[in-house]
VOGU-3710 file (C-alpha; in Angstrom, 3 decimals, decimal comma):
1> mveltlaqal> -33,714/46,061/56,959  -34,077/47,381/60,204  -31,122/49,898/61,456  -29,790/49,806/64,869  -28,846/51,925/66,937  -25,354/52,767/68,449  -25,837/51,000/71,359  -27,617/47,594/69,655  -24,782/47,628/67,169  -21,928/47,378/69,981
11> eragqlaasg> -23,948/44,689/71,402  -24,523/42,766/68,109  -20,623/43,061/67,445  -20,224/41,828/71,021  -22,349/39,248/70,821  -20,759/38,067/67,750  -17,661/37,867/68,842  -18,143/36,312/71,749  -19,377/33,315/69,092  -16,272/33,247/67,176
21> ktsearaiyt> -17,679/34,860/64,462  -14,314/37,724/64,554  -15,002/38,991/60,524  -19,185/39,795/61,249  -17,786/41,536/64,522  -15,239/43,217/62,990  -17,179/44,262/60,116  -19,677/45,911/62,596  -16,739/47,788/64,331  -15,419/49,192/61,533
31> ailkavpdhk> -19,191/50,474/60,670  -19,180/52,205/63,879  -15,673/53,846/63,483  -16,751/55,111/59,827  -19,683/56,700/61,559  -18,249/57,697/64,423  -14,183/58,235/64,070  -13,172/58,630/67,640  -15,404/55,573/68,935  -13,447/54,404/71,956
41> vakkalaelg> -15,846/51,439/72,865  -15,503/50,647/69,433  -11,544/51,268/68,838  -10,604/49,397/71,544  -13,046/46,020/71,201  -11,846/46,073/67,624  -8,050/46,500/68,603  -8,969/43,380/71,012  -9,905/41,115/67,740  -6,574/41,304/66,749
51> pkqpqavnps> -5,277/41,910/62,784  -7,362/41,160/60,213  -6,367/37,138/58,741  -6,222/36,410/55,190  -8,861/34,188/53,833  -7,641/30,495/52,480  -6,979/30,135/48,970  -6,894/26,580/49,319  -9,472/23,794/51,111  -7,640/22,397/54,244
61> kvdqealial> -5,250/19,920/53,419  -7,861/16,955/54,680  -10,276/18,067/51,893  -7,828/18,367/49,022  -6,530/14,635/49,914  -9,973/13,667/50,070  -11,025/14,867/46,722  -7,426/13,420/45,068  -8,539/10,438/46,467  -11,984/10,085/44,243
71> fnqgqftqav> -10,102/10,999/40,980  -7,299/7,928/41,857  -10,275/5,744/42,327  -11,912/6,699/39,021  -14,694/7,966/40,549  -14,742/11,066/39,000  -18,357/12,199/39,107  -18,376/12,383/42,287  -14,655/14,353/42,031  -16,299/16,573/39,718
81> aqaeamaqsf> -19,047/17,501/41,817  -17,004/17,790/45,101  -14,757/19,649/43,059  -17,254/22,383/42,074  -18,645/22,390/45,281  -14,825/23,595/46,731  -14,631/26,035/43,902  -17,621/28,053/45,169  -15,948/27,976/48,830  -12,084/28,767/47,035
91> pksffvwnll> -12,675/30,414/43,982  -9,056/31,086/43,784  -7,465/27,595/44,141  -6,106/26,725/41,156  -5,293/23,327/42,514  -9,193/23,124/43,022  -9,481/24,018/39,448  -6,744/21,947/38,187  -8,720/18,993/39,659  -12,053/19,750/38,355
101> aaaqaslget> -10,677/20,010/34,664  -8,648/16,946/34,790  -12,284/14,935/36,400  -14,698/16,637/33,413  -11,110/15,545/30,938  -11,817/12,141/32,502  -15,688/11,874/31,871  -15,223/13,393/27,909  -16,072/16,757/28,899  -13,455/18,456/26,724
111> ekalegfrkt> -14,419/21,515/26,916  -15,434/21,949/30,404  -11,984/20,870/30,604  -10,070/23,240/28,482  -11,943/26,227/30,783  -10,594/24,618/33,632  -7,257/24,572/32,719  -7,143/27,373/31,332  -8,834/28,872/34,451  -5,905/27,053/36,300
121> ielnpnyadg> -2,734/28,434/34,378  -5,038/32,207/35,299  -4,573/31,818/38,642  -1,262/30,363/38,789  0,751/31,047/35,229  3,824/29,497/36,456  1,918/26,137/37,167  3,862/23,493/35,053  1,099/21,120/35,737  -1,579/23,290/34,423
131> hsnlgamlvr> -0,067/24,127/30,907  1,117/20,478/30,528  -2,782/19,383/31,025  -4,068/22,373/29,129  -1,494/20,435/25,988  -3,304/17,232/26,560  -6,712/18,818/25,995  -5,323/20,477/22,891  -4,008/17,747/21,707  -7,103/15,949/21,584
141> qgklaeaaas> -8,950/18,494/19,460  -6,385/18,138/17,250  -5,018/21,740/18,180  -1,101/19,982/17,728  0,266/24,053/17,250  -1,525/25,331/20,229  -0,333/21,975/22,165  3,082/22,265/21,579  3,013/25,754/22,538  1,457/24,611/25,779
151> fkrtlqikpd> 4,423/21,680/26,568  7,124/24,169/25,634  5,925/26,429/28,373  5,489/23,619/30,724  9,780/23,055/30,137  10,619/26,720/30,710  9,076/26,634/33,655  9,873/23,007/34,871  13,339/21,928/32,349  13,138/18,573/34,398
161> yaeaynnlgn> 9,555/17,779/33,336  9,938/14,147/31,538  6,474/13,826/30,743  6,110/17,305/28,899  9,505/16,106/26,795  7,290/12,442/25,893  3,886/14,579/24,979  5,875/17,364/22,903  7,620/14,014/21,006  4,428/12,638/20,396
171> ilkgqgklde> 2,678/15,797/19,066  6,321/16,436/16,815  5,583/12,822/15,408  2,639/13,824/14,337  3,491/16,638/12,635  5,982/14,518/10,907  8,696/15,868/12,071  10,595/12,703/13,424  14,260/13,740/14,037  12,893/16,461/16,771
181> alesykrale> 10,292/14,136/18,228  13,504/11,511/18,490  15,565/14,633/20,095  12,328/14,947/22,621  12,158/11,302/23,289  15,511/11,063/24,203  15,806/14,032/26,230  12,735/12,792/28,286  14,767/9,411/28,699  17,814/11,019/30,295
191> ikpnypvayn> 15,678/13,270/32,911  13,814/9,530/33,511  15,889/7,306/32,381  13,473/4,224/33,487  10,318/5,853/31,868  8,634/2,920/29,555  6,388/5,177/28,037  9,137/7,353/26,628  11,025/4,181/25,521  8,043/2,975/23,576
201> nlgnalkdqg> 7,142/5,737/22,075  10,735/6,183/20,698  10,345/2,487/19,064  7,436/4,313/17,428  9,463/6,764/16,127  12,376/4,669/15,019  10,044/2,397/13,501  8,662/5,131/11,107  11,781/6,559/9,991  13,129/2,650/9,043
211> kldeavasck> 15,177/2,183/12,070  14,216/-1,194/12,518  16,671/-2,771/14,686  16,563/0,467/17,032  13,138/0,436/17,202  13,042/-3,283/18,401  15,974/-2,156/21,382  13,444/0,517/22,139  10,130/-1,267/22,760  11,644/-4,510/24,571
221> raleikpdfa> 13,720/-1,847/26,758  10,036/-0,579/27,573  9,198/-4,277/28,256  12,189/-4,977/30,873  10,709/-1,725/32,792  7,850/-2,773/32,517  6,481/-6,627/31,439  2,595/-6,114/31,722  3,042/-3,303/29,130  0,365/-4,077/26,705
231> eayinlgnal> 0,818/-1,110/23,911  4,825/-1,913/23,912  3,923/-5,136/22,961  2,112/-3,875/19,943  4,271/-1,498/18,925  7,146/-4,414/19,204  5,005/-6,261/16,976  4,527/-3,562/14,260  8,335/-3,254/14,255  8,962/-6,652/13,279
241> keqgkldeav> 5,709/-7,116/11,066  8,138/-4,122/8,739  11,291/-6,603/9,070  9,205/-9,464/7,796  9,177/-11,456/11,084  5,961/-12,375/11,278  6,092/-15,226/13,458  7,699/-12,799/15,995  5,016/-10,288/15,363  2,343/-12,684/15,905
251> asykqaleik> 3,674/-13,946/19,218  3,679/-10,397/20,397  0,414/-9,167/19,219  -0,848/-12,244/20,954  1,638/-11,237/24,567  -0,547/-7,613/24,474  -3,622/-9,554/24,509  -2,632/-12,077/27,206  -1,976/-8,714/29,425  -5,047/-6,857/27,951
261> pdypvaynnl> -7,674/-9,910/26,516  -10,255/-7,233/25,003  -7,558/-4,548/23,143  -8,994/-4,520/19,449  -6,064/-2,665/18,715  -4,610/-5,839/19,057  -6,699/-8,145/17,193  -6,187/-5,903/14,447  -2,844/-5,688/14,090  -2,635/-9,735/14,645
271> gtvltkqgkl> -5,144/-9,857/11,575  -2,814/-8,216/9,491  0,127/-10,087/9,503  -2,418/-13,110/9,305  -3,399/-11,879/6,300  0,083/-11,538/5,185  0,720/-14,779/6,077  -1,783/-15,787/4,492  -3,985/-17,422/7,141  -7,370/-15,798/5,956
281> deavasykra> -9,500/-17,606/8,117  -7,774/-16,482/10,996  -7,308/-12,923/9,720  -11,015/-12,489/9,270  -11,703/-14,081/12,848  -8,888/-11,824/14,407  -10,532/-8,743/12,980  -14,202/-9,357/13,807  -12,993/-9,991/17,361  -11,716/-6,738/16,986
291> leikpdyaea> -15,167/-5,621/16,154  -16,886/-7,360/18,831  -15,332/-5,091/21,240  -14,991/-1,993/19,571  -17,974/-1,941/16,626  -17,270/1,257/15,162  -13,434/0,528/14,895  -13,328/1,902/11,372  -9,753/0,622/10,199  -10,755/-2,500/11,656
301> hnnlgtalte> -13,634/-2,801/8,972  -11,380/-1,818/6,230  -8,741/-4,601/7,057  -11,651/-7,247/7,272  -12,889/-6,128/3,752  -9,160/-6,505/2,815  -8,800/-10,113/4,077  -11,954/-10,898/2,125  -11,078/-9,317/-0,762  -7,733/-11,752/-0,806
311> qgkldeavas> -10,822/-14,463/0,163  -12,369/-13,567/-3,522  -15,881/-12,401/-0,714  -16,485/-9,370/-3,048  -19,505/-8,714/-1,746  -18,962/-8,875/1,623  -16,104/-6,977/0,972  -17,402/-4,023/-0,294  -19,371/-4,091/2,732  -16,845/-3,968/5,259
321> ykraleikpd> -15,127/-1,038/3,433  -18,246/0,829/3,055  -19,241/0,030/6,831  -15,660/2,084/7,303  -16,984/4,941/5,601  -19,947/4,816/7,468  -17,783/5,223/10,510  -15,419/7,332/9,242  -16,406/9,272/5,923  -13,003/10,942/5,658
331> ypvaynnlgt> -10,944/7,546/5,564  -9,124/7,632/1,819  -7,845/4,269/2,336  -11,423/2,402/2,666  -12,343/4,540/-0,161  -9,161/3,558/-2,403  -9,774/-0,619/-0,987  -12,966/-0,039/-1,952  -12,077/1,229/-5,600  -9,569/-2,007/-5,797
341> vltkqgklde> -12,150/-4,390/-5,260  -15,083/-2,839/-7,418  -11,986/-3,124/-9,931  -12,148/-7,023/-9,351  -16,641/-7,161/-10,028  -15,723/-5,045/-12,960  -17,647/-2,093/-11,908  -14,626/0,206/-13,154  -16,845/3,646/-13,165  -17,542/2,754/-9,595
351> avasykrale> -13,744/2,362/-8,314  -12,671/5,472/-10,311  -15,868/7,040/-8,793  -14,258/5,765/-5,645  -10,543/6,671/-6,098  -11,589/10,379/-6,831  -13,054/10,776/-3,466  -10,022/9,326/-2,020  -8,099/12,071/-3,515  -10,671/14,508/-2,871
361> ikpdyavaea> -9,929/13,730/1,235  -5,885/13,255/0,214  -4,909/15,148/-2,546  -1,043/13,558/-2,509  -3,163/10,088/-2,524  -0,054/8,890/-4,832  -1,554/4,935/-4,920  -4,720/6,148/-5,339  -4,530/8,624/-8,214  -2,319/5,888/-10,336
371> qmrhqqqhmc> -5,040/3,376/-9,945  -7,506/5,470/-10,565  -5,827/6,643/-13,967  -5,066/2,815/-14,898  -8,770/2,081/-14,624  -9,493/5,263/-16,670  -6,680/3,661/-19,242  -8,593/0,152/-19,297  -11,823/2,903/-19,698  -10,070/4,223/-22,911
381> dftlytglke> -11,276/7,209/-21,099  -8,455/9,635/-22,924  -8,772/12,564/-20,828  -6,723/10,894/-18,213  -3,467/11,031/-20,696  -3,908/15,075/-20,274  -0,535/16,059/-18,432  0,169/12,390/-17,825  3,751/12,903/-18,046  3,930/15,414/-15,774
391> vaqrldtsde> 2,009/13,427/-13,557  4,600/10,498/-13,490  7,218/13,055/-12,345  5,273/14,198/-9,450  3,973/10,988/-8,774  7,727/9,358/-8,704  8,551/11,881/-6,193  5,637/10,734/-3,795  6,710/8,462/-0,572  4,611/6,015/-1,497
401> aippfiqlsw> 5,354/3,505/-3,599  3,272/2,814/-6,755  3,220/-1,236/-8,296  5,339/-0,748/-11,343  2,906/-2,350/-13,282  0,555/0,201/-14,079  3,229/2,787/-15,332  4,665/0,375/-17,634  2,013/1,581/-20,202  1,939/5,469/-19,159
411> qdnaaaqlhr> 5,346/5,869/-20,542  8,451/4,387/-22,584  11,137/5,677/-20,296  13,484/2,645/-18,996  15,307/4,314/-16,234  11,900/5,703/-14,931  10,609/1,963/-14,651  13,513/0,291/-12,688  13,485/3,728/-9,796  9,548/2,495/-10,036
421> sqrfaktnyp> 10,444/-1,218/-9,101  13,440/-0,274/-6,788  11,307/2,031/-4,309  8,427/-0,483/-4,908  10,965/-3,565/-3,216  12,752/-1,154/-1,053  9,161/-0,175/0,293  7,244/-3,374/0,349  10,447/-5,510/1,284  12,625/-3,451/3,251
431> taspapiakp> 14,816/-6,478/4,899  15,523/-7,277/1,259  19,885/-6,999/1,502  21,045/-9,670/-0,281  19,642/-12,874/2,209  22,597/-14,971/2,985  22,959/-17,860/-0,353  23,350/-21,608/0,729  27,282/-22,517/0,468  27,617/-24,520/-2,880
441> ptvrperlrv> 27,122/-28,397/-2,375  30,814/-30,233/-2,433  28,797/-32,760/-5,611  27,302/-31,041/-8,772  23,954/-32,493/-8,898  23,174/-34,621/-11,816  19,351/-33,292/-12,000  19,093/-29,355/-11,059  15,895/-29,067/-9,273  14,244/-26,220/-11,078
451> gyfsadfhnf> 10,916/-24,471/-9,523  8,275/-22,321/-11,369  6,138/-20,484/-8,714  2,809/-18,514/-10,227  -0,512/-17,487/-9,883  -1,220/-18,716/-13,422  -0,882/-22,955/-13,987  -4,454/-22,363/-15,651  -5,755/-21,327/-18,950  -3,792/-17,530/-19,223
461> pgmylmarml> -2,252/-15,511/-22,019  1,551/-16,646/-20,730  0,953/-20,617/-19,898  -0,232/-20,357/-23,662  3,413/-19,802/-24,384  5,069/-21,657/-21,848  3,451/-25,391/-22,254  4,991/-26,951/-24,426  8,479/-25,995/-22,657  7,480/-27,335/-19,726
471> eihnrnafei> 6,848/-30,449/-21,229  9,827/-31,095/-23,221  12,375/-30,125/-20,515  15,370/-32,144/-20,886  14,733/-34,799/-17,446  17,890/-36,139/-17,791  19,473/-32,586/-16,433  16,055/-31,440/-15,064  13,575/-31,774/-12,644  10,616/-29,491/-13,203
481> faysygpqkn> 8,621/-28,595/-9,924  5,673/-26,323/-10,561  4,229/-24,435/-7,661  1,171/-22,654/-8,289  -0,227/-20,268/-5,370  -3,111/-19,126/-7,839  -7,111/-19,689/-7,703  -7,493/-23,660/-8,036  -9,092/-24,130/-11,575  -9,039/-27,341/-13,069
491> demrrrirdg> -9,662/-26,460/-16,481  -7,341/-27,484/-19,948  -4,398/-25,989/-19,167  -4,046/-26,868/-15,596  -4,449/-30,696/-16,224  -1,560/-30,270/-19,138  0,564/-28,673/-16,840  -0,242/-30,684/-13,947  0,697/-33,547/-16,139  4,186/-31,890/-17,993
501> vdhfvdiagq> 5,763/-31,229/-14,911  7,414/-33,654/-12,731  5,813/-32,319/-9,570  2,582/-30,018/-9,412  2,633/-28,196/-5,577  -0,667/-26,507/-4,629  0,869/-23,902/-2,438  -2,400/-21,665/-1,941  -2,904/-20,082/0,860  0,625/-21,121/2,394
511> tdqsiqsqak> 2,110/-18,547/4,420  5,326/-17,338/3,457  7,622/-19,326/5,976  5,210/-22,574/4,582  6,336/-21,905/0,842  9,923/-21,143/1,678  9,771/-24,274/4,090  8,923/-26,524/1,164  11,220/-24,963/-1,499  13,789/-25,766/1,135
521> sdkidiaihr> 12,427/-29,267/1,750  12,367/-29,689/-1,782  15,719/-28,400/-2,274  14,877/-26,473/-4,972  18,659/-25,026/-7,274  16,645/-22,578/-9,361  13,295/-20,633/-7,935  11,655/-19,073/-11,192  9,062/-15,835/-10,570  6,967/-16,269/-12,999
531> ngyttssrte> 4,749/-13,266/-12,321  6,945/-10,391/-11,241  5,048/-7,220/-10,386  1,935/-8,790/-12,151  -1,812/-9,168/-10,813  -1,737/-12,036/-7,641  1,988/-12,056/-7,611  3,661/-13,161/-4,193  6,922/-11,644/-4,777  7,410/-11,541/-0,850
541> ifvnrlapiq> 8,100/-15,131/-1,337  11,483/-14,692/-2,695  12,779/-12,268/-0,242  14,065/-15,218/2,067  15,326/-17,077/-0,894  13,862/-20,188/-2,082  16,482/-21,388/-3,457  20,231/-20,286/-4,151  19,654/-18,891/-7,841  16,153/-16,513/-8,038
551> isylgypgsl> 15,087/-15,367/-11,760  12,204/-13,494/-13,160  10,760/-14,414/-16,012  8,412/-13,923/-18,725  5,445/-12,486/-15,961  6,642/-8,573/-15,648  8,375/-7,431/-19,072  10,833/-4,857/-16,920  13,103/-4,993/-14,039  12,088/-6,210/-10,106
561> gaefidyiva> 14,959/-3,361/-8,922  14,942/-6,006/-5,832  18,533/-7,556/-4,711  16,983/-11,263/-3,818  16,747/-11,300/-7,759  19,804/-12,504/-9,188  18,752/-12,835/-13,137  16,186/-11,573/-15,632  15,380/-13,566/-19,159  15,731/-11,667/-21,930
571> dpivvpaeqr> 17,067/-11,328/-25,281  19,554/-8,359/-26,998  15,989/-6,810/-28,511  13,982/-6,205/-25,738  17,067/-5,212/-23,700  20,083/-4,055/-26,027  23,179/-2,479/-25,092  22,572/1,356/-24,233  19,047/-0,081/-22,166  21,546/-2,621/-20,090
581> qfyseriiyl> 21,870/-0,091/-16,708  18,463/0,168/-16,462  18,167/-3,720/-15,189  19,188/-4,395/-11,582  19,425/-8,411/-12,387  21,856/-9,811/-14,135  20,549/-10,688/-17,874  20,655/-14,314/-19,043  20,133/-13,050/-22,778  18,625/-15,855/-25,168
591> pdtyqptdnt> 20,037/-15,794/-28,217  16,491/-15,565/-30,308  13,882/-13,939/-28,512  13,286/-14,416/-24,428  9,622/-15,538/-24,798  8,264/-19,070/-25,573  5,879/-20,410/-27,427  4,028/-23,660/-28,286  4,589/-25,534/-31,610  1,612/-27,503/-30,871
601> rqiasintkr> -1,192/-25,024/-30,527  -4,259/-26,023/-32,653  -6,005/-23,681/-34,394  -9,787/-24,464/-34,787  -11,119/-26,149/-38,563  -13,400/-24,438/-38,877  -15,592/-22,407/-41,571  -16,518/-19,149/-40,675  -17,219/-16,083/-42,714  -16,335/-12,453/-41,687
611> aefglpekgv> -20,109/-11,463/-41,532  -20,467/-13,499/-38,462  -18,241/-11,716/-36,372  -19,382/-8,194/-37,576  -16,634/-7,680/-40,028  -17,508/-6,309/-43,696  -17,106/-8,872/-46,306  -14,710/-7,214/-48,443  -12,276/-3,825/-47,291  -8,962/-3,825/-44,899
621> vfccfnnsfk> -9,513/-5,164/-41,846  -7,473/-3,941/-39,169  -7,098/-4,915/-35,671  -5,272/-5,185/-32,251  -6,446/-7,774/-29,774  -4,867/-5,995/-27,327  -5,663/-5,561/-23,608  -7,561/-1,648/-23,990  -5,520/-0,206/-21,170  -2,319/-0,338/-23,833
631> isphefdiwm> -4,057/2,012/-26,243  -3,451/5,458/-25,952  -4,320/8,738/-28,481  -0,748/7,922/-29,744  -2,001/4,595/-31,293  -5,119/5,930/-31,871  -4,626/8,673/-33,711  -2,806/7,172/-36,383  -5,483/4,403/-37,037  -7,789/6,850/-37,248
641> rllskvggsv> -5,892/8,194/-39,797  -5,382/4,959/-41,198  -9,055/4,165/-41,601  -9,727/7,383/-42,859  -6,644/6,730/-45,600  -7,884/3,184/-46,675  -11,678/3,076/-47,875  -13,755/0,271/-46,902  -11,645/-0,831/-44,044  -12,271/-1,112/-40,126
651> lwllegnewa> -10,628/-1,719/-36,856  -11,355/-4,523/-35,073  -10,416/-4,545/-31,290  -11,207/-6,969/-28,391  -13,810/-6,234/-26,424  -12,708/-5,645/-22,748  -15,803/-3,425/-21,164  -18,180/-1,184/-21,952  -16,836/1,541/-21,199  -13,549/1,075/-23,815
661> aknlrleaen> -15,751/0,673/-26,789  -18,174/3,552/-25,839  -15,471/5,768/-25,257  -13,297/4,380/-28,530  -16,744/5,079/-30,783  -16,626/8,565/-29,221  -13,218/9,506/-29,847  -13,503/7,639/-33,439  -16,315/9,806/-34,182  -14,430/12,740/-32,594
671> rginpdrlvf> -12,297/12,188/-35,337  -14,340/12,006/-38,119  -14,617/8,422/-38,427  -17,578/6,406/-38,203  -17,450/4,581/-35,259  -19,250/1,615/-36,855  -16,243/0,858/-38,352  -15,004/-0,070/-34,796  -15,926/-3,627/-34,083  -15,156/-5,236/-30,972
681> akrlpqvehl> -14,408/-8,836/-31,197  -15,879/-10,734/-27,994  -13,436/-13,225/-25,828  -13,740/-17,350/-27,360  -11,795/-20,178/-26,455  -8,111/-19,971/-27,594  -8,346/-22,363/-30,954  -11,235/-20,605/-32,112  -9,571/-16,925/-31,015  -6,807/-18,086/-33,560
691> arhkhidlfl> -9,033/-19,193/-36,170  -10,399/-15,541/-36,302  -7,270/-13,920/-37,667  -7,620/-15,307/-41,030  -10,415/-12,951/-41,102  -8,082/-9,906/-40,403  -5,214/-8,156/-42,941  -2,901/-6,542/-40,614  -2,367/-6,514/-36,720  -1,478/-2,822/-35,397
701> dtfnynahtt> 0,916/-3,326/-32,294  0,743/-0,519/-29,166  3,454/1,295/-28,008  4,420/2,153/-24,664  3,179/-1,693/-24,074  3,283/-3,558/-26,688  1,766/-7,251/-27,973  3,005/-10,095/-26,309  0,950/-12,816/-26,235  -1,399/-11,182/-28,586
711> asdalwaglp> 1,801/-10,784/-31,076  2,939/-14,361/-30,667  -1,066/-15,409/-31,100  -0,857/-13,681/-34,903  2,073/-14,706/-36,106  1,160/-18,073/-34,956  -1,984/-17,901/-36,997  -0,527/-16,316/-39,863  -1,366/-12,308/-38,890  1,671/-9,786/-40,216
721> vvtkageqfs> 2,385/-7,249/-36,779  3,582/-3,875/-37,559  5,402/-2,675/-34,010  7,327/0,633/-33,020  10,277/-0,908/-31,058  10,661/1,436/-27,874  12,963/2,302/-25,472  11,934/-0,410/-22,436  11,412/-3,860/-22,357  7,603/-3,905/-22,541
731> arvaasvlda> 8,004/-1,737/-26,149  10,218/-3,704/-27,541  8,905/-7,618/-27,386  6,731/-7,130/-30,227  9,897/-6,395/-32,524  12,049/-9,491/-30,249  9,367/-11,776/-31,672  9,423/-10,276/-35,043  13,301/-10,887/-35,709  12,794/-14,067/-34,207
741> vglpelitas> 10,304/-14,906/-36,858  12,626/-13,785/-39,251  10,367/-10,452/-40,005  12,645/-7,863/-38,888  11,109/-5,353/-42,023  7,378/-5,177/-40,101  9,433/-3,364/-36,951  9,694/0,449/-37,075  11,820/2,784/-35,469  9,152/5,950/-35,256
751> edeyeqlafe> 5,844/6,985/-35,647  5,984/8,138/-38,859  7,551/5,386/-39,943  5,064/2,938/-38,534  1,670/4,570/-39,819  3,803/4,824/-43,251  4,031/0,838/-43,766  0,421/0,388/-42,588  -0,262/2,634/-45,028  1,847/0,971/-47,571
761> latkprklkt> 1,029/-2,541/-46,627  -2,839/-2,007/-46,239  -2,907/-0,259/-49,594  -0,410/-2,988/-51,612  -2,268/-5,847/-51,792  0,459/-8,025/-53,312  3,044/-6,513/-50,961  1,128/-7,890/-47,999  0,301/-10,987/-49,548  4,102/-11,607/-50,402
771> lkrklaknia> 4,587/-11,058/-46,915  1,994/-13,486/-45,587  3,437/-15,923/-47,882  6,752/-15,677/-46,131  5,724/-15,740/-42,903  3,733/-19,098/-43,441  7,281/-19,830/-44,398  8,870/-18,806/-41,471  6,870/-20,421/-38,956  8,389/-23,373/-39,670
781> sqplfdtery> 12,042/-22,664/-40,549  12,591/-19,866/-38,016  13,528/-19,691/-34,471  10,146/-18,406/-32,684  8,377/-20,856/-33,182  10,735/-23,897/-32,740  9,889/-24,893/-29,305  12,388/-27,378/-28,724  15,201/-25,236/-29,770  14,362/-22,598/-27,234
791> trnfeaglqk> 13,727/-25,251/-24,616  17,703/-26,089/-25,065  18,622/-22,664/-24,855  16,844/-21,838/-22,368  18,073/-24,548/-20,432  21,839/-23,778/-21,111  21,639/-20,196/-19,284  19,933/-22,172/-16,271  23,409/-24,449/-16,587  25,330/-21,225/-16,783
801> aynlyfegkr> 23,733/-19,492/-13,836  23,721/-22,658/-11,808  27,690/-23,025/-12,918  28,868/-19,860/-11,906  27,096/-20,393/-8,298  28,844/-23,858/-7,694  32,008/-22,363/-8,822  31,487/-19,501/-5,850  31,167/-17,196/-8,302  28,761/-13,998/-8,044
811> pediwvg> 25,920/-13,929/-10,840  27,191/-12,117/-13,849  25,169/-12,109/-17,417  25,119/-14,741/-19,258  25,154/-15,478/-22,734  23,700/-18,430/-24,811  24,612/-19,161/-28,028
//
């Protein structure tokens, strides 16, 4: 650099001052005075320039407004460029850094936005908007604790910041702190009474607390303030769905779509209600529309899988669940649902693996754990029983409602089973307080209209029991309706039932409301729920009442724990006095047994030999034709000891699946028994299945979940059944039918007694032969197989239940005979 003389420097400074460049002129005069402190000309010139003006921190008001306009117009790329240029000139402008970060956030540049908001706060620690914006970015990253701290700091600076209270409420809700979230939303609304977003969020939190009426009111208030608030229509629909008001929920989702036609969440949620209504084609279409708009919408892929499962399109359902998992690999619900479909496909090992993966992601996923263990039961994987009691107790404290049927075979505990049913009913049917019952007619009808509702009007074990009863109902006193919501089969039993009732109504695929309308149109007096909590059940159709009297019958061996079910059909053995308290329903006690039978069932007249079934021609044949999930180590240990003590004996089991056979043979070998002594029976037509019982010496029952139809099968075929009477309904059924056929001596009270009796009968052929002769005689003389007697008793129970209603009385326990 060329050095200037003193005279040149003074001349240069004067030129700069004359052209308005005072800062540069001042710098030269200051340098001269530093070199020559008493230079009079420089002092005078510096004084004439006036005091030094501070450098501007923020751009001009015009420039600020231009930047804000770019942001508000959604021109975020241009806003970022303009703000970055301004930041060069005004590096200490918190306004510029805040707008720069906001524009970067809108472009999805999260890390840059976080840096910008932090710079904003650094420049102005008391800038409430900066703290609020930083909190919003931290929420995006899932750093909820840090975000909450930012919003709390915002409120320290600006206590009347309604938006910060709303955002803090969202974080608290996400953390499961619903009470605190509600307070935060309410505080926002105190500050800003017409704040629709806060009303919407408040409604969502109230829904999660189960305060559905308040949730609906809050969402509706949001819509009064902002009628085009599509998100509020979504949350309103969600609350209405929880209330069971499905038609209103559908209308709400459709309103959201009118406002926002390309709203994938609305299509997805609409699909869930349509699925629940049984409108599966419409539901599938709705999910697919959501996926057209948002192809990576994992939840919609998952829900589509559920609808496809309901349609029976299992391969397509699997593909949907797998697509959901490709998009969202840590999605436990999709793994659980995939496990359910794989179970339906018979791929039990893959199903168990899918449930396990769900549990790896979400260790407290109670439903997935229960389903996994249930499939392990079907596979006879005895490792599941390690600590099962503790597992059951832990799952019972979960917020999730596990299908009660799963745990019937886990333990014999009537109190626990009632608790599980009540929790399941409360969770799945939240509006299931006693629905209004129609006033009794002034004139008692001559014929009561009885509707049996079932998914199983085809070749199914329960139908083999009750078909004859349906045929011989007293048509002078009853008009019988069979409502089928199961698969449309055309097998022998379906034809028989269709011909045996007055009205066979196929309601498969109909909505709950449609079925309820059908029942009211048919003027049903008594609605019988034949499925209970078993597979393919539609318990929800009973919530708003199909008839003044609703009865649980035959399908589910236990209490449904639901206030909308008035009665359960039982007998004094399956529900003894000491267990009465564990049934929420009133009980219709039949005098002999609760279980119907068909005394016209045919047994094939075929000349078969043991060898044709893989059985030894000599030696004792024990059997248990119960489903594999009922077999636990408790029974199996006894069975293996019997095989070890009774030389040449074998155990004949029903062939369920490949894993059960493999595992049971391995368990036998581990107990020192040749696995070849376990023989597995293939499934046969009913008449042939009954015929092969003649090759068996003794039927050995399971404990927690007895033989039900299989016990009746065995006794009808002349085969004695040894059982242990337990505590809960499912553990006392075999005792009921044995008592009704006049063989109480085959009912034991402990595992030791059970084993001793089985051993005695297996090793004393004369005693066993005498017992079989007694059974053969009792088949014709005892109540169990007197279908006419049973039907008259059952009808008497129905009449008494109706009489109480007709007289304006509440349901009460009924004793018949």
